[in-house]
N, C-alpha and C positions, 0 to 999 in steps of 0.2 A: 434452530437458528445457528448459523455458522459463527465461529469465533471471529472477533474483529481482528484486523491486522495488528500484529505485534511488532515492536521495533526489533526484537530478536530474529524476526523472519528474514532479516537481511542476509543471514547466513545461507538461506536457501536460494539466493540469487546467483545463477551461473551465467546467464545470458539475458539480454533485454526482454525476451518473450516471457521470462519467468515473472516479471513484475505484474503482468496482467493476471497470471494464475495466482499469485500470492496476495495481491491487494483484494481484500474482501470488505464489503460494507454490510455489517450485520443488520443495519436498519434500512436495507434497500427498499423495502415496501412501505416504509414510513416517511421517506423523504418527501418534501413538498412537491418537488418536480425533478425532471431529469437533469436540469442544470445544477441543482444543489447536490445531487448524487455524483455527478461528474466532478464537481468542485471538491467534494470530500475525498473521492478517489485520487484526484491529483495531489491533494494534501498528503494522503498516505504514501503515495509514490515518492513525493519529494522527501519525506521523512526517511524512508528506507534508503533512498539514494544518498542522502547526507550521511547517514550512519555507515553505509558501505564505503563511501569515500573516506571518511575519517578512519575506518579500520584499515583500509588499504594504505593510507599514508603513514601508518605507524611503522 
């Protein structure tokens, strides 16, 4: 089972394509449906982008 997405993973983002590679849902096979899985991945993506933005603004 892969590790879930960590907030510290924002450091690995260099370009937009990296988000798809970094965002991992460790419960991918256990989600109720594709919509729930996509919703969770969007959440992870938003969290990473917020953290990246806050670090850039420093």
